[in-house]
N, C-alpha and C positions, 0 to 999 in steps of 0.2 A: 546445550540448547542455545538457540539464538532467537532474538526478537527481530522480526522483519516488519518495517513500517514502509508502506508505499503510498506516496502522495500522487494522485492521478487525476486526470480529467474526469469530471462527473459522467460524461457519456461513455467512457470506457470501463467504468467500474463494474457494472453488472456482468459484462463479458468476462472480465478478469476473475470475478468471484465464481462464475460458472466454470471457468477453466480450472481454477484451483480445486473446486469441489470434484470435478470429473477426474482429476489426477490424484485424489485421495487426501486433499487438504481442506476439509469442510469447516474446520473450527477457526473463526476469525472474528474480529470486531471491526465495524465500519463507522467512520465519523464524517460529518460534514465539517469542512475546514475552509478557511480563506487564507490567501497568501500571495506571494509573488516570488519570482525567481530572479535570476541575474538581469533580466531585461527590465526589472522594476515596474511591472505592469505592461499594459498595452495601450496604444493610441488607435482609436477607431473614429475616423472622420473628425468631428469636432470634440469628441469625448475622450478623456483619459481615464482608464480604469487602473487604479493603483493596486487594488487587491482583487484577486479573482477567486470565484468559488471552485473548490477542489473537494475530493474525497480522500480520506485516508483509510487504508486497510492495514490492520495490525494482526499479526499472527506469530505464534511461537512454534518453532520446529526443531527437531533434532539436528545436530551439526551436519550429519550426512545428507540432509535434505535441503540445505540452504541453496546450493547451486540450482537444484531442480526448481525450487519455488521462485527464485529470481528469474530464471528462464521463462517460466510460465507467466509471470507478471509482465516481463518486458515484451514477450511475444504477443500477449493478448491486449496490452494497453498502448502499443505504439501506433501513432498516426503519422509520424515523420515530421511533425511540426514542433516549433518551440512550445514549451508548456506541457509536454507529454507527461512529465513528472520525474520523481526521484524515488530511489529505493534505499533505505537505510537499514543497516544490520548492526545489532548490538548484542553483546553476551547477556545471557540470563543465568543467574546463579542458582536460583531455586524457584519452584512453582508449587503452590498448594491449592487443593480443591477445597472450597469453603464447606460444602455439604459433608464431605467424608473426612476432611482434615488430612487427606492423604497427600504425600509429597510426590511430585512428578507430573508430567503432562497427562 
């Protein structure tokens, strides 16, 4: 199993969530986050924005589905501009359901 965390532009998040759901990946968690990338914020006229609002989508998928999920996210969230986001993949050793105490997704 792998945990996928995608930090995206807020305006692309709903489209990405719908695309994941349509392709069979409805279970996820969504967060409001702030941050900055390599550009260290943006300059707009006389204002400098050090940290920008973003959304984070987090989901756990089987190893066989990682490439599919990454493709869904990158296809649906891309605008072609700086700040489109990042996708991080990390291993998950175990998962437990609180209600049933069962192990596994």
